[in-house]
Every structure is written in C-alpha cells, then in structure tokens.
C-alpha positions, 0 to 999 in steps of 0.5 A: 188572674191576680188582681192589683190593689189601688195603690199598686195599680197607681204606682204602676201607672206612675212607674210607667211614665218616662223620667230623666236618665230613666231613674224613676226617681219617685217614692209613692205613699198612701195615707188616709185616701191620699196617693202622694209622689215624692222625690226618692232622695235615699235611692237616687241622690247623686245618680240623676237629676236633682229634685228641682231640675227641669228634667225632673220637673218635666218628668213629674208632669208625665207621672201625674198625667199616667196616675190621672189616667189610671184613676180615670180608668177606675172611675174615681174622682180625685183632686191633685194638689201640686207643690210649688217647693221642689227643692225639698225632697220631703215636700210631695210634688203631687198629692192625689186625694180621694174622698168619700169613695169606695177605695177598695177598688181594684184593677183586673191587671196592670195591663187592662189599660192602654197606658200599660201596653205602649212601646218604649225602647228600654231594652237591655244593652247587648254585649254581643257585636252586630254582624258586619252585614247589619253594619253594612246595611245600616251604613247604606241608609240615608235620607237626604244628608242624613246617614247612619254611622254604626260606632264600633271603636270603643274609644269613639263610642266612649267619647260620643256617649260623653257628648251625649250626656253633656248635651242632655244635661245642657238641654235640660239646664238651659231654658234657651238651649231646651227651646232651640232644640224643640224648635229645630225638630223636623216632623214628617209623615 
C-alpha cells in the first residue's frame, strides 16, 4: 500500500470538502511546517465564484474543517491563522502551523479515515437517455403535493438549468435570500 506524505494527506482532505460549483478553487502550499490555503486565481478566475463571495467563504470553512480532521487523525497539534482579507487571492484564507513536531508522519492511505469514505453525488453526466419505464416510475412517485417530473426536452432542460444557476447565484449573493432558503427547508425522518 502506498503511503501518503503529510502534505498529500492534508491536500486530499482539503479537496474532499464541497465547494461552490464543485470547482475546488484551492491552491495548497507547504513551507517551513506551514500548510497554506489560497484561492487559485490562475486556474479558476471567471469560472466560478470570486474569492470573497459568500459561496467561496462558506466552502473554505469546510476545507479548513476537513484539514483539521486529517491533522487530528495523525495526532498533530497545530494552530490555524485565518485571514480577514478575502478579496486578495495572494493572501491565504488559512495557515495551519505545525510547530516542533515530527512532520515526517504519513498516513497509510487516504482511505484510512472516514472523511475520505463519505458518499457524494459527484457522478459523471450520462448522455444516454433513461429508459421510458424508469421515466414512468419516476413520474409516478409523489409525496403529498411533491412529485418528480423528468425533463426530456432539450429546450426545457436548458431553461431549467438557467433558472437553477440564477437561483444558486442569488442564494449565495444575497444574505436575506440565503437565510430565507435555510428557514424554508423541511426536515423529516
């Protein structure tokens, strides 16, 4: 089994966190016992939310938590310095400092921690159409007034995707809408 360096293990942990548009806009650095997280402007500029956008800032919290869990898994002690400057991609969001420790620790693999075994819905898109029987079964599913409506017309799909993108952007750019959406979610067993 291949062993992972500390940097590789922490970077894998950081990349396991969800991010806006699933863009993973992070750049990780390792220098003098410090693990630094920056916005990767060279790779994602114009392709996803900017560095100071609430969606990006929400994502960075998940990245920091995942890296902290990975460091805790290796029994490392650390401090985390957070930056209040989010608009400048040259300024790190966070800096994990590992002082006076054996930083040669390695993990057996990236799968020896539950963090790396969680399920996500990041499956690739399929171009093959669903069989009509599956569409019929989905259309028959209801819960109260809620139902599933499979979209099959290319124009319908395109219009729906535009609405979803707009709703996503509004949600993350407008605190009032984001809070309203949070309050409107319904939870059940």
